[in-house]
C-alpha positions in Angstrom: 20.9 -45.0 147.0 23.4 -47.8 145.8 26.7 -47.2 144.4 25.8 -47.9 140.8 22.7 -45.8 140.8 24.4 -42.8 142.5 27.3 -43.2 140.0 25.0 -42.9 137.0 23.6 -39.7 138.5 27.0 -38.2 139.1 28.1 -39.2 135.6 25.0 -37.6 134.0 25.6 -34.4 135.9 29.3 -34.4 134.7 28.2 -35.0 131.1 25.6 -32.1 131.3 28.4 -29.7 132.7 31.0 -30.9 130.2 32.5 -28.6 127.6 30.7 -28.6 124.2 34.1 -28.1 122.4 35.2 -30.9 120.0 38.5 -31.3 121.8 39.6 -30.7 125.4 42.3 -28.0 126.1 45.9 -29.5 125.9 46.4 -28.6 129.6 43.4 -30.6 130.6 44.8 -33.7 128.9 48.3 -33.2 130.5 46.7 -32.7 133.9 44.6 -35.8 133.5 47.7 -37.8 132.4 49.6 -36.7 135.5 46.8 -38.4 137.6 47.4 -41.8 136.1 49.1 -44.3 138.4 52.6 -45.2 137.3 52.3 -48.7 138.7 49.6 -51.1 140.1 48.4 -49.9 143.5 49.2 -52.3 146.3 45.8 -52.2 148.1 43.7 -50.1 145.7 41.9 -46.8 146.2 38.4 -48.3 146.6 35.4 -47.9 144.5 34.3 -44.4 145.6 37.7 -42.8 145.3 38.2 -44.5 141.9 34.8 -43.2 140.7 35.9 -39.7 141.7 39.1 -40.2 139.8 37.3 -41.3 136.7 34.8 -38.5 136.7 36.9 -35.7 138.0 40.3 -36.4 136.4 39.8 -38.6 133.3 36.4 -37.6 131.9 37.4 -33.9 131.3 40.2 -35.1 129.0 38.0 -37.0 126.6 37.2 -35.6 123.1 33.6 -34.3 122.4 32.8 -36.8 119.6 29.6 -37.7 121.6 28.8 -34.4 123.2 29.2 -31.9 120.4 27.9 -31.8 116.9 31.2 -30.5 115.5 33.5 -33.4 115.8 34.2 -34.2 112.1 37.3 -36.3 112.5 37.4 -39.9 111.3 33.8 -40.8 110.5 32.4 -40.8 113.9 28.7 -40.8 114.9 27.4 -39.7 118.2 25.2 -41.9 120.4 21.4 -41.6 120.2 19.8 -41.4 123.7 18.0 -44.7 123.4 21.3 -46.4 122.2 23.0 -45.1 125.4 20.2 -46.5 127.5 20.6 -49.8 125.6 24.3 -49.9 126.1 23.9 -49.4 129.8 21.5 -52.4 129.8 24.1 -54.4 127.9 26.5 -53.8 130.8 23.9 -54.2 133.5 23.1 -57.8 132.3 26.4 -58.7 130.6 25.2 -61.2 128.1 27.7 -63.2 126.1 26.1 -63.5 122.7 28.2 -66.4 121.4 26.0 -69.4 121.4 22.3 -69.4 120.3 20.5 -70.8 123.4 16.9 -69.6 122.9 15.6 -71.5 126.0 18.2 -69.6 128.2 18.4 -66.1 126.9 16.6 -63.9 124.3 19.9 -62.2 123.4 20.8 -64.1 120.2 17.2 -63.8 119.0 17.2 -60.1 119.5 20.5 -59.9 117.6 18.9 -61.8 114.7 15.9 -59.6 114.7 18.1 -56.5 114.6 20.1 -57.9 111.7 16.9 -58.5 109.9 15.5 -55.1 110.5 18.8 -53.5 109.5 18.8 -55.4 106.2 15.3 -54.2 105.6 16.1 -50.6 106.2 19.2 -50.7 103.7 17.0 -52.8 101.2 19.1 -55.9 101.4 16.8 -58.9 100.8 16.2 -62.1 102.8 18.5 -64.0 100.3 21.4 -62.7 102.5 21.0 -65.4 105.1 24.5 -65.2 106.5 24.7 -62.2 108.8 26.3 -61.0 111.9 27.4 -58.1 113.9 31.1 -57.4 114.1 33.3 -55.0 116.0 33.3 -52.6 112.9 34.0 -52.5 109.2 37.5 -53.6 109.5 36.2 -56.9 111.0 33.5 -57.0 108.3 36.2 -56.7 105.6 38.1 -59.5 107.3 34.9 -61.7 107.1 34.4 -60.6 103.5 37.8 -61.6 102.4 37.7 -64.8 104.5 34.5 -65.8 102.8 35.7 -64.9 99.4 38.9 -66.8 100.0 36.8 -69.9 101.0 34.5 -69.5 98.0 37.0 -69.1 95.2 39.2 -71.8 96.4 36.3 -74.2 97.0 35.0 -73.7 93.5 38.4 -74.7 92.1 38.6 -77.7 94.5 35.4 -79.0 93.3 36.3 -78.5 89.7 39.6 -80.5 90.3 37.5 -83.3 92.0 39.1 -82.5 95.5 37.5 -82.1 98.8 38.1 -79.7 101.7 38.3 -76.0 102.3 40.8 -73.4 103.3 39.4 -73.5 106.8 40.1 -77.3 107.0 43.3 -77.6 104.9 44.9 -74.2 105.4 45.5 -71.7 102.5 48.7 -73.4 101.2 47.3 -76.9 101.2 43.9 -75.9 99.7 45.4 -73.7 97.1 48.0 -76.5 96.1 45.1 -79.0 95.7 43.1 -76.4 93.7 45.8 -75.4 91.4 45.8 -71.8 92.6 49.1 -70.0 92.8 47.8 -66.6 94.0 44.6 -64.9 95.2 44.3 -61.2 94.2 42.1 -58.5 95.5 40.9 -56.1 92.9 39.7 -52.6 94.0 39.8 -48.9 93.4 41.1 -46.7 96.3 40.4 -49.4 98.9 40.4 -48.5 102.5 43.5 -49.3 104.6 41.5 -52.0 106.5 41.2 -53.9 103.2 45.0 -54.3 103.1 44.8 -55.3 106.9 42.1 -57.9 106.1 44.1 -59.3 103.2 47.1 -59.7 105.6 45.0 -61.3 108.3 43.3 -64.0 106.1 46.6 -65.0 104.5 46.1 -63.4 101.0 48.8 -60.6 101.7 48.7 -56.9 101.3 50.8 -57.0 98.2 48.0 -58.9 96.5 45.7 -56.0 96.8 45.6 -54.3 93.3 44.3 -50.8 92.6 42.6 -50.4 89.3 41.1 -46.8 89.2 39.2 -45.5 86.2 40.9 -42.2 85.9 43.0 -39.5 87.6 39.8 -37.4 87.9 37.9 -40.2 89.5 40.4 -42.5 91.1 37.6 -43.9 93.4 35.8 -45.4 90.4 36.6 -49.0 89.4 37.9 -49.4 85.8 35.7 -52.2 84.4 37.8 -52.8 81.3 40.9 -53.2 83.5 38.8 -55.4 85.8 38.0 -57.9 83.0 41.6 -58.0 81.9 42.7 -58.9 85.4 40.0 -61.5 85.9 41.1 -63.1 82.6 44.3 -64.2 84.5 42.2 -66.7 86.4 43.1 -69.2 83.6 46.7 -68.8 84.8 46.0 -70.2 88.4 45.0 -66.9 89.8 41.7 -66.5 91.8 40.1 -63.1 92.5 38.1 -61.2 95.0 36.6 -58.0 93.7 36.0 -55.2 96.3 34.1 -52.0 95.7 34.0 -49.1 98.1 30.4 -47.8 98.6 31.8 -44.7 100.0 35.6 -44.1 99.7 37.2 -42.9 102.9 38.6 -39.5 101.7 35.9 -38.4 99.4 32.7 -40.4 100.3 32.4 -41.3 96.6 31.1 -44.6 95.3 33.2 -46.9 93.2 30.4 -47.6 90.7 27.6 -45.7 89.0 24.9 -47.9 90.5 23.0 -51.0 89.5 24.1 -51.1 85.9 27.8 -51.0 86.8 27.2 -53.4 89.7 25.4 -55.8 87.4 28.3 -55.9 85.1 30.7 -56.6 87.9 28.3 -59.4 89.0 28.4 -60.8 85.4 32.2 -60.7 85.3 32.5 -62.4 88.8 30.2 -65.2 87.7 32.1 -65.6 84.4 35.5 -65.9 86.0 34.5 -67.4 89.4 35.4 -64.4 91.5 33.9 -63.2 94.8 32.2 -59.9 94.9 32.5 -57.9 98.2 31.2 -54.4 99.0 33.0 -52.3 101.7 30.0 -50.0 102.6 31.4 -48.6 105.8 30.9 -45.0 104.6 27.9 -45.3 102.2 25.6 -48.0 103.3 23.0 -45.7 104.6 22.7 -43.7 101.4 20.4 -46.4 100.6 18.1 -45.3 103.4 17.8 -41.5 102.4 14.4 -40.2 101.5 13.5 -41.2 98.0 13.2 -37.7 96.7 15.0 -35.8 93.9 17.2 -34.1 96.5 18.9 -37.3 97.0 18.7 -38.9 93.6 22.3 -39.1 92.8 23.2 -40.9 96.0 20.3 -43.3 95.8 21.4 -44.2 92.3 25.1 -44.4 93.3 24.4 -46.8 96.1 21.9 -49.0 94.1 22.7 -52.5 93.2 24.9 -53.3 96.1 22.7 -56.4 96.7 24.1 -58.0 93.7 27.4 -58.7 95.7 28.2 -61.9 97.5 29.0 -60.0 100.7 28.5 -56.6 102.2 30.1 -55.0 105.2 29.3 -51.8 107.0 29.5 -49.8 110.2 26.9 -49.0 112.8 28.8 -46.7 115.0 29.0 -44.1 112.2 25.8 -42.8 110.8 23.4 -45.2 112.7 24.8 -43.5 115.9 25.2 -46.4 118.2 28.1 -46.8 120.6 31.5 -48.1 119.7 32.1 -50.6 118.5 29.6 -52.0 116.1 29.8 -53.2 112.5 27.7 -55.5 110.3 28.3 -58.1 107.7 26.0 -59.9 105.3 26.6 -62.8 102.8 24.3 -64.9 100.9 24.6 -68.1 103.0 26.0 -68.8 106.5 27.7 -72.0 105.1 30.6 -69.9 103.7 31.0 -68.2 107.2 30.8 -71.5 108.9 33.5 -72.9 106.8 35.9 -70.3 107.8 34.9 -69.6 111.4 33.4 -72.8 113.0 34.5 -74.0 116.4 35.4 -77.6 115.4 35.6 -80.3 118.0 33.9 -78.2 120.7 31.0 -80.3 121.9 30.3 -77.8 124.7 29.6 -75.1 122.2 27.1 -77.2 120.2 23.4 -76.4 119.9 20.5 -78.1 118.3 19.2 -77.4 114.8 18.0 -73.8 114.5 17.4 -71.2 111.9 19.7 -68.8 113.8 23.3 -70.1 113.8 25.5 -69.6 116.8 27.3 -66.3 116.3 30.6 -67.8 117.4 30.5 -70.2 114.4 30.0 -67.6 111.9 32.3 -64.7 113.1 35.7 -64.0 114.6 34.9 -63.8 118.3 33.7 -66.6 120.5 33.1 -64.1 123.4 30.8 -61.5 122.1 29.4 -58.3 123.8 25.7 -57.8 123.2 26.3 -55.0 120.7 23.2 -55.7 118.8 20.9 -54.3 121.5 21.8 -50.6 120.8 21.2 -51.3 117.1 17.9 -53.0 117.9 16.9 -50.1 120.2 17.4 -47.3 117.6 15.7 -49.2 114.8 12.6 -49.8 117.0 12.7 -46.2 118.3 13.2 -44.2 115.1 12.1 -46.6 112.3 12.7 -46.0 108.6 11.3 -42.5 108.4 13.2 -41.2 111.6 16.5 -42.4 110.3 15.8 -41.1 106.8 15.5 -37.6 108.3 18.6 -38.0 110.3 20.6 -39.2 107.3 19.1 -36.2 105.2 20.3 -33.7 107.7 23.8 -35.1 107.6 23.9 -34.9 103.8 22.5 -31.3 103.8 25.1 -30.1 106.2 27.9 -31.7 104.1 26.5 -30.0 101.0 26.1 -26.7 102.7 29.7 -26.9 103.8 30.8 -27.9 100.3 29.0 -24.8 98.8 30.6 -22.5 101.4 34.1 -23.8 100.7 33.6 -24.0 96.9 32.6 -20.4 96.8 35.3 -19.1 99.1 38.2 -17.4 97.4 40.8 -19.0 99.8 39.8 -22.6 99.6 39.5 -25.3 97.0 36.9 -28.0 97.2 38.5 -31.3 96.1 37.6 -34.5 94.5 34.6 -33.3 92.6 35.2 -35.4 89.5 34.1 -34.4 86.0 30.9 -32.2 85.8 27.7 -34.1 84.8 27.2 -34.3 81.0 23.5 -33.4 81.4 22.0 -30.7 83.6 18.9 -32.9 84.3 18.4 -36.6 84.6 15.5 -39.0 85.4 15.6 -41.6 88.0 17.0 -44.9 86.5 18.7 -48.0 87.6 17.6 -48.1 91.1 18.4 -51.0 93.5 16.6 -54.1 92.6 14.9 -54.0 96.0 14.8 -50.4 97.1 11.7 -48.2 96.6 11.4 -46.0 93.6 12.1 -42.4 94.5 9.1 -40.0 93.8 9.5 -38.2 90.5 10.6 -41.3 88.6 11.3 -40.7 84.9 10.6 -37.0 85.3 13.7 -34.8 84.5 14.6 -32.6 87.4 17.1 -29.9 88.2 20.2 -31.5 89.7 20.7 -30.3 93.3 24.0 -28.5 94.0 26.7 -30.9 95.0 24.5 -33.8 94.4 27.3 -36.3 94.6 28.3 -35.2 98.1 27.3 -37.6 100.8 28.6 -37.0 104.2 32.3 -36.3 103.5 33.9 -33.0 102.4 37.6 -32.8 101.4 39.3 -29.4 100.7 42.5 -27.4 101.0 43.6 -23.9 101.3 44.8 -22.3 98.0 47.7 -20.7 99.8 50.2 -23.6 100.3 51.6 -21.9 103.5 48.0 -21.6 105.0 47.3 -25.1 103.7 50.3 -26.7 105.5 48.8 -25.5 108.8 45.2 -25.8 107.9 44.3 -29.0 109.9 46.3 -28.0 112.9 44.8 -24.6 112.8 41.3 -26.0 112.7 41.8 -28.5 115.5 43.7 -26.0 117.5 40.6 -24.0 117.9 39.2 -27.1 119.9 35.7 -26.0 118.7 35.8 -28.2 115.6 37.8 -31.4 114.8 38.7 -32.5 111.3 41.0 -35.2 109.9 44.1 -34.5 108.0 44.7 -36.5 104.7 46.6 -36.3 101.4 44.9 -35.7 98.0 46.9 -36.0 94.8 50.1 -35.4 96.7 49.0 -32.4 98.8 47.8 -32.0 102.3 44.1 -31.7 102.7 41.4 -31.5 105.4 38.5 -33.8 105.5 35.1 -33.1 107.3 32.9 -36.2 107.9 29.4 -35.5 109.1 27.8 -38.4 110.8 26.3 -37.4 114.2 22.5 -37.3 114.8 23.0 -33.9 116.5 23.3 -32.0 113.1 21.6 -28.7 112.9 22.5 -27.3 109.5 22.3 -23.5 110.1 24.0 -23.7 113.5 26.8 -26.1 112.5 27.5 -24.3 109.3 28.0 -21.1 111.4 30.5 -23.0 113.5 32.3 -24.2 110.4 32.4 -20.7 108.8 33.5 -19.1 112.1 36.4 -21.6 112.5 37.7 -21.4 109.0 37.6 -17.7 109.0 39.4 -17.6 112.3 42.2 -19.9 110.9 42.5 -17.8 107.7 42.8 -14.6 109.9 45.4 -16.2 112.1 47.5 -17.2 109.1 47.9 -13.7 107.8 
């Protein structure tokens, strides 16, 4: 047996024997850290000794985000078995998917097919011809703001009778010729990566402006305030509007669905603004089963295809390995304007319907991260993923119910109660299927607005101050800490394919009761 084959066998045995806890014991991490070399070895240990070091010393100190179903920190998916197989193939053949060379490798064609199938699954039409895989939603937001920057400046350059683009002239030169003194990003509770993206593309973090609709629903975008801001375009200010299709702390959507998104589209057209959707946390709400159980989420996520660009994550709910995000926009020309490799003849290819990825994205050297996505889409299809997503939502709602009914905890970020106890299906995505039961009033399911994120606190402030540390200290379950309306809170994010609602709810109950008992 050769070294690589035997190594995979040893690794799989180690994974099967690994603890199913969400976090390793602190002593295990300390012991593993002590085995790390403090300087570069002179002659090296050799491959077999290094393999033993990796598997025996380092692997036990990893967290259980892939192995357990109870790692609820960040928004972390597991890895579906076929995705793990595909990722091993990626390493085994080590394709660099930068240039589309269809007579040399199928890799870029597979990537394009994966992007097409993924768009189909989330009901994004073929009009979104600009598309690429990224390292994650942060990179997708960078692409979204870069494309938005190119578009809003180009519109004004054309109106002024000038030529060029930001990619060609630089942001200072292009804005000067276009008569633009500032580019603002308008959002509501935007993710921190949006501020990073604004910095990277030269717009600046201070130019990101938060316009929430209310204290009760700060994740919602205030449309009246939005139009007031957009009116300043007459004063030499250009705008990019960004909505969160799934806010990081709450999972809530910035709009009420297609009717709100249509209004944003109209305002952006009127004031020559770019419309971007950060759908890192909520993209796959569009792929839930079209039943009354998920009506509210289907409605909330409808109309995203009215945007100019959409970014999302695949290493969350789609359960492919880190790192993988996705980005769509209506044409690849805007992407090309920002990301082309000019004056590099050796990177040129002939005419093709598939653009070379290195000319429409950040990286020139690109891992074949599309293959795991391709593999899970082929293996599970629409119905298979619909059931995976449904189980994730059901667990989040079951946890919400438990917390909401517990005398020691407070479920946060619920927003105002619905004004009607029943509601028909209306205002669906322009391209998504109509849920069954259309136009038939139904009972609203409990916690209908809960997607995959649950945010809560302990009512006793003393308990609350140690809540996150207490939960994570059990090592059986991991959550993220956050702050909500000035107070500490815990956030549970359900995004693994391994969800079993009853089993996992029992774990959550047990851990939270243990934390409460230890606090008395």
